[in-house]
C-alpha positions in Angstrom: 34.7 -114.0 15.1 30.9 -114.7 16.1 29.1 -117.8 17.2 27.1 -117.7 13.8 30.4 -117.3 12.1 32.2 -120.3 14.3 29.4 -122.6 13.7 29.4 -122.2 9.9 33.0 -122.2 9.7 32.7 -125.3 11.8 30.0 -126.8 9.9 31.8 -126.5 6.8 34.6 -128.4 7.7 32.9 -131.2 9.4 30.5 -131.3 6.3 33.8 -131.6 4.3 35.0 -134.3 6.4 31.8 -136.2 6.0 31.5 -135.8 2.0 35.2 -137.6 1.9 34.1 -140.0 4.5 30.5 -140.9 2.7 32.2 -140.0 -0.9 34.6 -143.2 0.3 32.4 -144.7 1.9 30.0 -145.1 -0.7 32.3 -146.2 -3.2 33.1 -149.0 -0.7 29.3 -150.3 -0.4 28.9 -149.9 -4.2 32.0 -152.0 -4.8 31.4 -154.2 -1.7 27.8 -155.0 -2.7 28.8 -156.4 -5.8 31.6 -158.6 -4.3 29.8 -159.9 -1.1 26.2 -161.8 -0.3 23.5 -160.6 1.7 24.9 -162.9 4.5 28.5 -161.2 5.0 26.6 -158.1 5.4 24.4 -160.0 7.8 27.4 -160.7 9.9 29.0 -157.2 9.7 26.0 -155.6 10.8 25.2 -158.0 13.6 29.1 -157.4 14.8 28.5 -153.7 14.5 25.4 -153.9 16.6 26.9 -156.1 19.3 30.0 -153.7 19.4 28.0 -150.3 19.4 25.8 -152.2 22.3 28.8 -153.1 24.7 30.7 -149.7 24.0 27.4 -147.7 25.2 27.8 -149.9 28.4 31.2 -147.9 29.3 30.3 -144.3 27.6 31.0 -141.5 29.6 29.8 -138.7 27.8 33.5 -137.2 27.3 33.0 -135.3 24.3 29.9 -133.7 25.7 31.4 -132.6 29.1 33.8 -131.4 27.8 32.2 -128.9 25.1 29.6 -128.0 27.9 32.1 -126.6 30.5 32.9 -123.1 30.4 36.5 -124.1 31.1 38.6 -126.8 30.7 42.4 -127.8 32.2 44.5 -130.4 32.0 42.7 -133.0 34.7 39.2 -132.6 32.6 41.2 -133.5 29.7 42.9 -136.4 31.1 40.8 -137.9 33.1 38.5 -138.5 29.8 41.1 -140.1 27.9 42.0 -141.8 30.5 38.3 -143.0 31.8 37.6 -144.1 28.0 40.6 -146.3 27.9 40.2 -147.9 30.8 36.5 -148.6 30.2 36.8 -149.5 26.2 39.6 -152.0 27.6 37.5 -153.4 30.3 34.1 -154.2 27.3 36.5 -155.4 24.7 37.8 -158.4 27.2 34.0 -159.1 27.6 33.3 -158.7 24.0 35.7 -161.4 23.7 34.5 -163.8 26.6 30.8 -163.3 25.3 31.5 -164.0 21.3 30.4 -167.7 21.8 27.2 -167.0 23.5 26.5 -164.1 21.0 26.9 -166.6 18.3 24.6 -169.2 19.5 22.1 -166.6 20.7 22.1 -165.4 16.6 22.6 -168.5 15.2 25.6 -167.2 13.0 28.8 -169.4 14.0 31.1 -166.7 12.3 30.7 -164.8 15.2 32.8 -166.5 17.1 35.8 -165.0 15.7 34.4 -162.4 13.8 33.1 -160.6 17.7 36.9 -160.6 19.4 38.7 -159.6 16.3 36.5 -156.5 15.9 35.8 -155.7 20.0 40.0 -154.6 19.7 38.6 -151.7 17.7 37.3 -149.9 20.6 40.5 -149.7 23.0 42.5 -148.5 20.0 40.2 -145.8 19.2 39.8 -144.8 22.9 43.8 -144.2 22.2 43.2 -140.8 20.7 44.3 -137.5 22.0 41.5 -136.0 24.1 42.5 -132.6 22.5 40.7 -133.5 19.5 37.7 -132.9 22.2 39.2 -129.2 22.9 39.1 -128.6 19.3 35.0 -129.8 19.1 34.7 -127.8 21.8 36.5 -124.5 20.0 34.8 -125.3 17.0 38.2 -125.8 15.2 38.0 -128.6 12.9 40.8 -128.4 10.4 43.0 -130.5 11.9 40.3 -133.2 12.3 39.9 -132.8 8.6 43.1 -133.9 7.8 43.5 -136.9 9.8 40.1 -138.1 9.0 41.2 -138.1 4.9 43.8 -140.0 5.6 42.1 -142.4 8.0 39.2 -143.2 5.5 41.5 -143.1 2.4 44.2 -145.8 3.9 41.2 -147.7 4.9 39.3 -147.6 2.1 41.8 -149.0 0.4 42.4 -151.8 2.3 39.3 -152.9 2.8 38.6 -152.8 -1.4 42.0 -154.5 -2.2 41.0 -157.4 0.6 37.9 -157.9 -0.3 39.1 -158.9 -4.0 41.1 -161.2 -2.7 39.1 -162.6 -0.5 35.4 -162.0 -0.5 34.0 -162.3 2.8 32.9 -159.9 6.0 36.9 -159.8 7.1 37.4 -157.3 4.3 35.4 -154.3 6.7 36.4 -156.0 9.8 39.6 -155.7 8.9 39.5 -152.2 7.4 38.0 -150.8 10.5 40.6 -151.8 12.8 43.3 -150.0 10.0 41.1 -147.2 10.4 40.8 -147.3 14.3 44.7 -147.4 14.0 45.2 -144.1 12.0 42.9 -142.3 13.9 44.5 -143.3 17.5 48.2 -142.5 16.0 47.2 -139.7 13.4 45.7 -137.6 16.4 49.5 -137.3 17.9 50.4 -136.1 14.5 48.0 -133.8 14.5 47.6 -132.5 18.0 50.3 -131.3 20.6 48.7 -132.2 23.7 50.1 -135.2 25.4 47.8 -136.7 27.6 49.0 -138.5 30.9 47.0 -141.1 33.0 44.4 -139.5 35.8 41.2 -139.6 37.6 41.0 -136.8 38.9 37.3 -135.6 38.1 35.9 -138.9 37.1 33.0 -138.2 39.7 32.5 -134.5 38.6 32.7 -136.3 34.7 29.9 -139.2 36.1 27.8 -136.6 37.7 27.3 -135.0 34.3 27.3 -138.7 32.3 25.2 -140.7 34.2 22.0 -140.1 32.6 23.1 -139.5 28.9 24.9 -143.6 29.6 21.3 -144.3 30.5 20.0 -142.2 27.6 22.6 -144.0 25.0 21.6 -147.6 25.8 18.1 -146.6 25.5 18.7 -144.9 22.6 20.3 -147.8 21.0 17.8 -150.0 21.5 15.3 -148.0 20.1 17.5 -147.7 16.9 18.3 -151.3 16.5 15.4 -152.9 17.8 13.8 -153.9 14.4 17.6 -155.2 13.0 17.8 -157.5 16.2 14.1 -158.5 15.8 14.8 -159.1 11.8 18.0 -160.9 12.7 16.1 -163.6 14.9 12.9 -163.7 12.9 14.0 -163.5 9.3 17.6 -165.2 9.5 21.5 -163.4 8.9 20.7 -162.8 5.1 17.2 -161.0 5.2 18.8 -159.1 7.9 22.0 -158.3 5.5 19.6 -157.3 2.8 17.2 -155.0 5.2 20.1 -153.3 6.9 22.1 -152.6 3.8 19.1 -150.8 2.3 18.8 -149.2 5.8 22.0 -148.2 5.9 21.9 -146.3 2.0 18.6 -144.5 2.7 20.2 -142.7 5.6 23.8 -142.0 4.2 22.7 -138.5 3.1 22.3 -137.9 6.9 25.5 -139.0 8.4 27.1 -137.4 5.8 25.9 -133.7 5.5 23.0 -133.1 8.0 24.4 -134.6 10.8 27.6 -133.2 10.7 26.7 -129.7 10.1 24.4 -129.7 13.0 27.1 -130.9 15.6 28.2 -127.7 16.2 24.9 -126.4 16.9 25.2 -127.8 20.6 28.1 -125.5 21.4 26.1 -122.4 19.7 22.7 -123.3 21.1 24.6 -123.3 24.9 26.5 -120.3 24.5 22.7 -118.5 23.9 20.5 -120.8 26.7 21.0 -117.8 28.8 19.0 -115.8 26.5 15.3 -117.4 26.2 14.6 -115.5 23.1 18.0 -116.0 21.3 17.7 -119.7 22.3 14.5 -120.2 21.0 15.8 -118.5 17.3 18.7 -120.2 17.0 16.4 -123.6 17.5 14.0 -122.9 15.2 16.5 -121.7 12.5 18.5 -124.9 12.8 15.1 -127.3 12.7 13.8 -125.0 9.7 17.1 -125.6 7.9 17.6 -129.0 8.5 14.1 -130.0 7.5 14.2 -127.7 4.2 17.1 -129.6 3.2 15.8 -133.4 4.0 12.5 -132.9 2.7 13.2 -132.7 -1.4 15.9 -136.2 -0.5 13.2 -138.0 1.7 10.6 -137.3 -1.0 13.2 -138.5 -3.5 13.8 -141.8 -1.9 10.2 -142.2 -1.3 8.9 -141.9 -4.9 12.2 -143.7 -6.6 13.4 -147.0 -4.0 13.5 -149.6 -6.5 15.5 -147.5 -9.3 17.6 -146.4 -6.2 18.4 -149.6 -4.9 19.1 -151.4 -8.6 21.3 -148.3 -9.7 23.2 -148.5 -6.7 23.8 -151.5 -5.0 22.7 -153.9 -7.9 20.3 -156.5 -9.4 20.9 -159.0 -6.7 19.8 -156.4 -4.1 16.8 -156.1 -5.7 14.2 -157.9 -3.3 14.4 -155.7 -0.8 14.6 -152.2 -3.1 10.8 -151.7 -1.6 12.2 -151.4 2.1 13.6 -148.2 0.8 10.3 -146.7 0.2 9.8 -147.2 4.4 13.2 -146.0 5.1 12.4 -142.8 3.6 10.5 -142.0 6.7 13.3 -142.9 9.0 15.9 -140.8 7.0 14.2 -137.8 7.6 13.7 -138.3 11.7 16.8 -139.8 11.8 18.2 -136.3 11.1 16.1 -134.2 13.1 15.5 -136.4 16.1 19.2 -136.1 16.6 18.9 -132.2 16.0 16.4 -131.9 18.5 17.9 -134.2 21.3 20.9 -131.6 21.0 18.9 -129.0 21.5 17.1 -130.7 25.0 20.2 -131.4 26.0 21.9 -128.1 25.6 18.8 -127.0 27.8 20.0 -129.0 30.8 16.8 -131.5 30.3 18.9 -135.1 30.1 16.8 -136.5 32.9 14.1 -135.5 30.8 14.9 -136.9 27.2 15.7 -140.6 28.9 12.5 -140.7 30.3 11.3 -139.6 26.5 13.5 -142.2 25.3 12.5 -145.2 27.7 8.7 -144.5 27.1 9.1 -144.1 23.4 11.5 -147.2 23.1 9.0 -149.7 24.7 6.2 -148.5 22.7 8.3 -149.0 19.7 9.2 -152.5 21.3 6.0 -153.0 21.8 4.3 -152.1 18.7 6.9 -154.3 16.2 6.5 -157.3 18.4 3.0 -157.2 17.7 2.4 -156.3 14.6 5.4 -156.3 12.0 6.6 -159.6 12.7 4.7 -161.3 9.2 7.5 -159.7 6.8 10.3 -157.3 6.5 7.7 -155.1 4.6 5.4 -154.6 7.9 8.8 -154.1 10.1 10.6 -151.2 7.6 6.9 -149.4 7.7 5.8 -149.7 11.0 9.4 -148.5 11.8 9.3 -145.5 9.6 6.2 -144.7 11.2 7.2 -144.9 14.4 10.0 -143.3 14.4 8.0 -140.1 12.6 5.7 -140.2 16.0 8.1 -140.1 18.5 10.1 -137.2 16.6 6.9 -135.2 16.3 6.0 -136.0 20.0 9.6 -134.8 21.0 9.7 -131.6 19.0 6.5 -130.6 20.5 8.0 -131.2 24.2 10.9 -129.2 22.8 8.5 -126.3 21.8 7.1 -126.4 25.3 10.8 -126.1 27.1 11.9 -123.5 24.5 9.1 -121.7 23.1 10.8 -122.0 19.8 7.4 -121.4 17.9 6.5 -124.2 16.2 3.8 -122.7 13.7 7.0 -120.9 12.8 8.8 -123.5 12.4 6.3 -125.2 10.3 5.8 -121.7 8.2 9.7 -121.6 7.6 9.4 -125.3 5.9 6.5 -124.8 4.0 8.5 -123.2 0.7 10.5 -126.9 0.4 7.1 -128.5 1.1 6.0 -127.1 -1.8 8.9 -127.4 -3.9 9.0 -131.0 -3.2 5.3 -131.0 -5.0 6.8 -129.3 -7.9 9.8 -131.5 -8.3 7.8 -134.8 -8.2 5.3 -133.1 -10.5 8.0 -132.7 -13.0 10.3 -136.0 -12.8 6.7 -138.0 -12.7 6.3 -136.3 -16.3 10.2 -137.2 -17.3 9.8 -140.7 -16.6 7.7 -141.2 -19.6 10.9 -140.6 -21.4 13.6 -141.7 -19.1 15.5 -144.7 -19.6 16.4 -146.8 -16.7 20.1 -147.4 -15.1 22.0 -144.9 -14.2 21.2 -142.3 -16.8 17.5 -142.6 -15.7 18.3 -141.9 -12.2 20.5 -139.1 -12.4 17.9 -137.6 -15.0 14.7 -137.8 -12.6 17.3 -136.6 -9.8 18.1 -133.6 -11.5 14.6 -132.9 -12.8 13.3 -133.3 -9.5 16.1 -131.0 -8.0 15.6 -128.2 -10.3 12.0 -127.9 -9.5 12.2 -128.4 -6.0 15.0 -125.5 -6.2 13.2 -123.2 -8.5 10.1 -123.3 -6.2 11.5 -123.0 -3.5 13.6 -119.9 -3.8 10.8 -118.2 -5.3 8.4 -118.9 -2.9 11.3 -117.7 -0.3 12.1 -114.4 -2.6 8.6 -113.5 -2.8 6.6 -114.3 0.5 9.7 -114.7 3.1 12.0 -111.7 2.0 11.7 -109.4 5.0 11.8 -112.9 7.5 14.8 -112.5 9.9 15.2 -116.4 9.0 15.5 -115.5 5.6 17.6 -112.3 5.8 20.0 -114.5 8.3 20.2 -117.9 5.8 21.0 -115.2 2.7 24.1 -114.1 5.4 25.6 -116.7 5.7 25.3 -117.9 1.8 27.2 -114.6 1.5 29.7 -115.5 4.0 30.3 -119.1 2.6 30.7 -118.5 -0.8 31.1 -114.8 -1.3 33.9 -114.5 1.7 32.0 -111.2 2.6 32.4 -109.9 6.2 29.8 -110.5 8.4 28.1 -108.2 10.6 26.2 -109.6 13.9 22.9 -107.9 14.4 22.5 -106.6 18.0 20.1 -109.5 18.3 22.7 -111.8 18.0 21.7 -115.7 16.2 
């Protein structure tokens, strides 16, 4: 199987996995938004932020380490598994001890009991078999698909059931614990490998992971700094509304785009010895992702209040205007992750850490100086700062890989023009559309029809002879028509 074919099939499984997960997640969120109050979501947001921060303190980068290795032996898998269990168990104990202090700092007493219980998910998830990492390295996601189907399906039933009986933040916390347990137990059902405790390769893994660990901490701070500031400046209820709208805005990203990009790290790493192939793969991946992201981002920017009102309900109307700002955050959320993976594949982890640290300091400074007046200012500043840092990293990547920035922009042009066409049609249609779900579906269908029609027309007229267009068409044929993929001499 060629690298392209492997990436395509792996992306298909990952999209299927995330589609099932996010479909259940969206349904769960829509139900919970009508059962729980903003302060409940605020507590869950604080718990999530705290757990993510503490988990990053002990992040070993084991999956990235396994994926990028030329060969993997049992000692590598056992070391990664043992290290993960020890570190996650230790940090769970630290969270339990620190919970009262964190509850006082955030002025949220509910954290005193919520954090210790929620922290148990960390060591439970760490118990999963390390063979899952080997499957990712080999681009084999079929077993993971079935595992995630059971994991999310069972957790969904418990979360909604508990919320119906007792509407509080505990529904989500207990659901996360059940999800972690199913993942750990189920991994041994779908994988034959049985790990054992070992630290034989601990120093080799640490040598690779130390910059990833520091970058993870900086990246977490950059991604959550606005949430932390909102919690301190505006309270847990405002944090609940702010964070839920932000999470809703990036749902398409975590559902489809980022899962599709995960196999690209392995594929890019396999082509890093040939600069021309490496540049092509990075450019093609970024152009494809950008072309898909643009229409979603533009639609959210145009109709934020309709989207939030329909999906979350009237109680969340005061926070609906924030989605327009988070439309910028949505597109950069995906592209920044994709560009970062490409930089890691180039072996520039230390340089990426320095970039992340510098951009994080800049983001914090600007938000602190000009974003404290209102949630509106905070959201829009965060969106534009995300756009600026993503463009800056793209320019840096262009310098390191010679990906061809002008050609990348040229490849994205049909989608951009398609967005203008779709927006014009949807705006005209809005004069006749009703409100609610029927109106949202009508505007969405008209917008996407205008975008798709214009984009496909431009691609067939002006881009038919480009290598990227022929490559994309071959991928569609392989995915939809099951035709054999014939690798060209310059394999992509």
